[in-house]
Structures are given as C-alpha cells and as structure tokens.
Residue, then its C-alpha position, 0 to 999 in steps of 0.5 A: m391362194y394355195a388350193q388346200d391352204t388350211h393354216g396360212e403359213l409356209r412350210h419347211l421340208h429338209g433332210v438327207v439323201e442316202s444310198g439305200p444299200t450303203g446308208r452313205p450320203v448321196r451328194d449332188a442329187e436333184v431334189m424337187v418338190t411340186w404342188s398345185t396352185g389355184t382351183g378348178g380350171q385355174a389349177a396350175g403347177k409350181s415347183a422348188r428344187q435344190r441339189t444336195d450338198g457334200n453330206g447329202r443334205f437338202d433344205l427347201r423353205d417357203l413351201p405351201p401348207q398342203p400335200v406336195t410331191l417330192r422327187v429325187r434323182a441322182l446318177g446311178f440311182a433309181p428315181y424316187a417319188r413320194e407324196i408328203d402332206l405339209r398341212g400339219a407341220d414342217r417335215l424332216l426326212t431321210v430319203h433312201l435311194d435304190v441303186a439303178t440297174t445300170v451303173l457307170q462301171e468305170v467309176a463304181v467300186r463293187a461293194d457288198t450291199a447286204a453288208d453295207r446295210l449293216a452300216r446303218v446300225a453298226a460302227t463302220s469306217t471306210l478308206d476310199a481310193q484316195a485315203l488308201a493311196a496315202t498308205r500304199g506299199q504297206t501291209l493291209g493291217e498297217t493300212i487300217k491301223n489308225l482307224p477308230g477301234v482298230t489296232v494291230i499285232q505287229f511282228g516287225p515291219s512285214i507282219a501286221k495282224p488286224v485287231i478290232r475291239g481287242l479281238n484278232s485272228q480267228r475272231v476277225l474275218v477278212m473279205n477279199g472281193g466278196l470272198r472270205q480269205e482263208d490263209q491260216q488266219w488262226g496264227t497271230e503272225h499269219a497276216p492277210n495275204i493280200d496285195s494292198f495295191d489291188a484294193d480300191a476301198v477298205t471297210v472295217v465293220r466293228g463288232a459282231a457281223t457273224v450273220l452275213y459272214g459266219a462265226d469267224a466275224l465275232g469281232g468284226v470284218v475287214r472288207v476289201d473291195h475292188a473297182a468294177l471292171p470297165d465296160t468301155g474304152g481301151i487300155r489304161g493304167s497306172v504305175a505306183m512306186n514307193a520307197f521307205s528309208n527305214s528298211r530301205q524298202g522298194a515297192l513297184s506296182l503296175g496296173a492296166e485295164g480296159a474293155d477292148l478285149v473280144l473273146p471268142g464265144i463271149g464278145s466284149t470283155g473287160y479286163r484288169l491286170r496287176l503285178t506288184s513287187r516289194v523288197a525290204g531289208n532289216a528294219a531299224a529301231p533308233d539304236y540298232f537294226l532288227s536282225n533278219t526282218g527283211f522280206r521279199e514279195l511278188n504278187g499278181s492278179l488277172s480279172l476278166g468280166v462281162k456286163r450284159g443286160w442280164g447282169t455281170a460276171t467276173m473271174t479273178v485269178s490271183r497269187f500272193g507270194t512272200e518270203l520273210g525273215v523272223l527276228k533272230q533274237a526271238h529264236v535262241g538255244n537255251a534258257d540263258d540265251l532267252q533271258r539275255s535276249m530279253t534283257t540286252e540289245p542285239r549283238d549282231s545289229a547290221f543292215s542287210y537284205a539277206i533273209d537267213r534262218p529262221n524264215q518263212r515262205v508263204s504263197h496264197t493262190t485264189v480263183r474267184t468267180r462272181v455272177v450277179r443276175t439283175l432281176a425285176n424291181d431291183a432284185q438281184l441274185e449273187v453267186v460267189y465261188g472261190l477256190q483257195y490254196n495256201h502253202r506255208r513253210e517255216y524254217d528253223n535256225h536250231g535243231p536238226l533241220r537248221f542246215r537242210d532246205e527242209a521246212a520244220f513247219n509245212l502246211k497246205l490248206f485247200t478251201n472251196s467255198l460257195d455263197v448264194r445271196y438273193s436281195h429281194a425287192r422292197w415288200h411292204g417296206w422291207k428290203g433285205t437279203v436271204g442267203t446260204s453258204a457252204l465251205a469245205q476245207g482240208n489242211q495237210t501237216l507235212g513238216k518234220a515238226f508238229l504244231i497242229p494236226g491235219y484236219d477237214l472242216w465242213q461248214g454250212a449256213l442259212y441266213a437272212q437280213e432285213e431292213l424296214a425304212l420308216g421315214r426317220l426310223s430304220v430297223t434292221t434285223s438278222l438271223r443265221g444258223d450254222a452247222i460246223s464239223q471238224t475232223t482231225l487226223a491222227y499224228a504220232d511221232a517224236g513223242i507227240r500223240s494227237p488223236a483222230g476225231t470228229k466234233s460238230w457244232r450247231n448254233l444260231a446268231g442274230s441281231i436287231g438294231a434301229a437307227y433314228l434321224l434326230r434332226d438334220g445331220l444327226d442320227v443315233s443307232v442301237r444294236l443288240a447282237r448274239a454271236w458264237r464261234p467254235p474252237t479252232v484246231n490250233e486251240r484244241y490241239a496245238q503242241g509245239v513251237h509256233h515258229g513265227s511268234a517264237q513261242y511254245e503253244l499247248g492246246q486244250a482238246d475239250l474247249s467249248s464254243e465261245v458265245s457273245q452277247g453284246v449291245e452297242t450304240t453309235v451317234r453320228y453328226r454330219g454338218s457342213a464344217v464338223q463331222f463326229e461319231a461316237a460308238a460305245y459297246s459292251n460284249t459279254v463272251n462266255g467261254f472266251v479262249y486265250l493264251r495264258p503264259t507258262d514257264p519257258v519250254f526247252t526243245l530241240r529247236g531252242t528255248f521258247p516262252g511257253y503258252r497254254y490255251a485256256q478258257s474263261d468268261a470275259r467282258l469287253q467294253g470300249l469307246e470309239l471317237s472320231g471327228a473331222w473339223t474344217p475351220l477354213a475352206r482349205w484347212q482340215v483337222n481330224g482325230n480319233g480315239t479308242i479305249v478298250r477294256g477286257t476283263n476276265r469275269t472268272s478272276g476279275g483281272p484284265l485280259f491278256d493282249m488288250p490294246a492300250d488307249r490311243l488317240n490319233l490327231s492330224t491336220r492338213y492344209l490344202g493349197g492351190r492348183v499350181p503347178g498341178d491340181g493342188w498341193f497339201v501339207g500336214a502333220g499328225t501325232m499318235l498318243v498311246r497311254k501306258q498299258d497298266g491292264v496287265p494280268a497279275g502273275t505274268i512271268y514275262t516282263l511286258p513293257t507297258a510305257g506310253y509313247a507319242l509319235l510324230q508324223f509329217e506329210v507333203g504332197a501334190r496331185a497331178l504334178p507334171v512329171l516326164g510329160r505326164r500327170a503324177d501324184l507325189t507324196v513325201s511323209v515321215n513316220n516317227a519323225l523324232d526317232t522315238r524309242y518305244r515298244d507297243y504292248l501288241s508287238r510280239y517282239r516287245l520282249f526283245v527289241n524296240d519298235a521301228g524308228r524314223d521312216m521317210v516314205l516317198r510315193l509316186t503314182m503315175p497314170f498312163 
C-alpha cells in the first residue's frame, strides 16, 4: 500500500522540458520521479525514470497518488528538483532548466539568452548550422527569405534587404554576435555587410523587439549568432566551395579554429580564423543578362577568447569588403531613355565579369569585445563594446564624374557602442535582465553629389525584461526608456541648402505577454507591445539621387516619431509526427513614414523616378503559418505561408511596398548511410499571389502578376572525397526558368528577375 494513498488510483505525470533562457525543448533529458512506500520503519524508496524525446516531452504513468519528487538532469543545464503532489489529480508540467555555469564550448552556439526569453511570447524562427549550410554563399537576406513573415527587397543577385512583416531598413535591426550592425542600414539597397559563412545560427524575431535592442527594432530583429570559441583541442577547420550557374559565381570560404594557442600573460587561448571570397558576373533572366550586376567580395575575421573560472572573454576583428555593379538600365540620361528602359528589353545583354559604371564599393570593419562574468546562483554580467567603421562609395555613369575615379556619393560612418546587461538569479519566481546601452555615431558626407548631410547621433537607454514561470503559465514583461539626439551639419553647394540643427527625442517602449501550455505539446501565447522610433536623417533631409536604388529622393524635415501599438498571438503544437505554428498580429502605427512616388526628376546625373518622404497613420495586419509533417521515418514535408496587409488609415488605401502573399512548400526523403552518413533528395515550390494591393495614382507601372517557382535538391553527408569526409549538395532554383518580377524587386520597372540557377555546395572538414 502507498504511504499516503487517499484515492486508490494511479496517477499520470507528463509535460515538456525546455531551456529556461531560450524556451526551446531539451531532448534526451533524464526525468526521474521518486517516492516513499510503506510506513514507519518499513518505509522504502521507489522511482520511475524516462528520457525526453526530440520535442522535449516526457510521459510517466502508473505513479502513486501521493507527494513525489521530480528531478531532471540534462547536459549543459543545472539540475532541477521539485516536489509535486499527485493526490488530487494527474499533472501536466513545463520544466524550465537553467543553463549550467559550465558548458561544452566546442558544441555550444553563443546566443542572446535575454532575447531568447522573448521567444516564449513572440513569433521567432531559427536556422541552425545544418539549415544554413543549404544556403551558404548567398547574402544574409537570401538566407532567411523563405522563413514565415520574411521577404526581401531585391536589387539583383548581390543585394537582398530583409523585410519582416512588411517593414524594412531602419525598422529592422541586425545583431551580429551580440553587436548591433551599423552599416548605413537606412538605405533599401544597403544590405547587411555580413559574411554568411561566419554564422552558426540565425534567428528572426518577428514583431517589435525595441525593449532589448532599441528603436531600430520596431519591425523585428535578425540575430546572427556565432559558435563559442573552443577551449580544448588543436587546430581543425573546414573548407566550403560553392558554384552558381546563373551568374557563374564562385565562392570559397576557409575556416580554422583551435585552443592550442598560448599567449604571454594570458595563457591558453581559443581562436577562430575565417577568410571568404565570392566572385560573380552578370545575372541572367530567362531571356537576357542583367547588365552590370556582377560583384566581388572579400571578407576576413579573427576571434580570440579565453574561458576561466570567472567566465569568458572574446574579441573579434572582422572586415567585409565588396564591389558591386548597379543595373545599367536603371541609370539613364533623359526622360525618353527612362521610358524606353521601363518598356523594352535590355539592348546590351551579354555576360561579363566586368564591373562598370554605375557601381559601388563598400567596406565594413568591426572590432567587437564581449565579456561574460559568471556570478553566484546562475547570475551573470555581460559587457559588449563595439567599434565599427563603414565606408560607402558610389560612382556615376552620367554627369561630370563619369570619367573620373571619384565617388559621387561618399559616406564614412563611425560608431561606438556599449551594452551592459545583468541577468539576475531567480527571485520569488522572477528571472530576467536589466541593462543599459549607449551609442555615439558620426557620419561624414564627402562625395561631390549630395543625398544626406553629415550628422552626429547620440543614444542612451535603460531597460529591463522579466519572466515569471508559474507551472504551465509563463509571463514576460519589459520596459525601456530611450533618449536620442541627432545633430545635422550644414551643407550648401550646387544649389542645395541643408541647414544645421539639433533635434532630440525621448520616449518609452514596453511589452507584456503570456504563454500557456494547454496540453502536452500545445501552447498559446499573447503579447501586447508599444514601440517607437524617431525619423532618420535621410527621411528628414534627403535631397538627391539615391544611387543604388536609382531614384531621386526628397526628405521632409518636420517629420514626427513613429509610434506603434500592436497585439499578436501565437499557437504552437509539437507532436511526434506533426509540428505547427500560427501567428496573427495587428499593429497600429501613428506617423508612419514612407516614400511616395512623384514625377521623374531630371538632374546632371540623369533622369530618375522621383520619390518624396511622407507621413500618415497606418495599420499592418498579417497571418504567418508554418508546419512540418513526418508521415514516414525518412520522409519530411514542410510548409509556411505569409499574408501581410498594410493600410493607410488616412486615405483608406494600401501602403506602398507591402509584400505579396506567398506560400512555400517542400518535401525531402532521407536515404540510408551508403556510402556516407546518409543522402537526401527533395523538391519545393514557392507560390506568390498577384499583388493587387497597389495604391491608387501610382505613376510608375508596377508589375503585380503572381508567379510560381520550382526547386529541386539532392545531397549526401560525409561522402568519401579525396580521402576525407565531405558534405555535397546540388540544387536547382527556378528550375523551369520562369519569367517573373517580384513586387519588392527594385529593378522590377526595368527587367525580369533571375532565371534558372544550378548550385553546387561542397563542405569538407580537416
């Protein structure tokens, strides 16, 4: 008989084990329940145990109806113990494990744990190292564009700007290894200057994340995480080689790391070195080449780090450098040429690796230092300092500079930033992060042509985010206060007058959300968020040709801040054969800033479509679906879909540049272990609906037709190649060579998007 048997029936204890910082399921965790049997001197102990499955689930049955002790252990996490009373009924639990103070660094990916707590109540998607391997050699935007809620603004094959829930540029922040990426991101053709080979995981937070990151994250965050440096072992590494048939692109990336470096006064030091090169010629549409769309890229990075009893410290120095051509059809001399470029196929269609005028040269240098101090009771203090230098030069093919090696548009951006975060131990059930951040930025405008003035920017913030775990319920709340000062420098030349002045803003952002485990594998979350951002310098003072986007832009100095208030809800289901997630949101943005088309503008540099910054109240609503199904052990089916609706609340019409509805479907069959560790074959399609949400009165013809693209892939892991084991994949994008123009392609006025592309990827460790 049970010592405290009050009901005489057996109980059921089940639930899911999750990482406390990230909310992700923990697989292969040992779950053990112990209880006492007998009474008095005859008392004895009994137990039942089980390991969690791939979704972190456990299911213990035939337990006694009495108080029991639940213990959970998992590699890399602190032990968990809790008393549970089973006398009244069966119990369904969510177990949150805290990260242990010692982690196997050679397999760990250094992530932002404060940000990952947001994943409980916000819609997030993560590409791990294996998923990233399928897109190596492409831009960061191309890498994530098939995730739910994500699209890209495209400028040919070399530039892809992430768009999250219809928002981009200064509303979407990119975090690179814990440091906010500052690379003139206000420009729609200014893609993130990041080497995609250097990432080990990419996480997209969809929706406002301004509390942790600042006003730039009103639309969302793209977080690039890097593997922690090794602390044991000698040198090892890998070589990755990619080839693309469409633009005849070749990519080569060499990486090496180890922990056998001994530095004077420091001792044993981990290190990582990477060197990447990409070269491409003109991309090809189904019927012609896209003239002057090639690029050259050379990137390098070096990281050094130590792990000691007090914590870890790392320093990374990286440089990203690229030269890329701009589509010639987009830069013309007069209004007749502009009309001809928009209505006829290119006349100078031919393949070439040469990069002619117009073109851009961009470099980005970063020094990043990160120190994490481990404190008592799993608390930690994190300090991140970053120094960034971005140099952007853009060269004309019209006007007085077309025969001179002198940039028409020459910007130098210097950024110093400091972030300090304290993640405290659990206190009365609450666990969270408090922090402060500061940024000082200076921009120099040195070119012969004017687009934006030089400026100085200062930002300071205090913030806090807390989470309370109450069994099946988790509550997250956050608050942030920002102070921002923007000083513009006077400019007067060639008939342009841009005054000096200082403008300051102060405001609050915050959110509150809750996640509830309805039953085993099924949870629902709701989040309310308030966010804001001040207008950027280009929105206030732009006056000239925006070279890369081939358009004339005119700012509005008296723009006010954008203020967003939104609600979103997410439902997630994780079963043994089916996983599903649905997210719906509605955001009201007061003072929404956008580019409104105007008549073409004639300048000494040519004739360009005209655009003026304007402001209106807006509403953005949408639905995001994603799912995976494993009907057989070796067969996988995946899909996701995105719907975005942007409405100008002042006029009642649609907003400009909203992505068209799209659906991604794919299937993959996994083969056996002959001759390597397994092979796979797959197929997929992207279905994009006709974009009929185009504002009335648009003066430029905008292609809005829907399209469907077909993809195939085949690959194998750990194939014997030259005496080593290598991963090899071959994929075909746009396999039917379909003619189409995406609504968010900035070249859609002039040319079709790229046609068929066969891609070979080979990765070999050493």
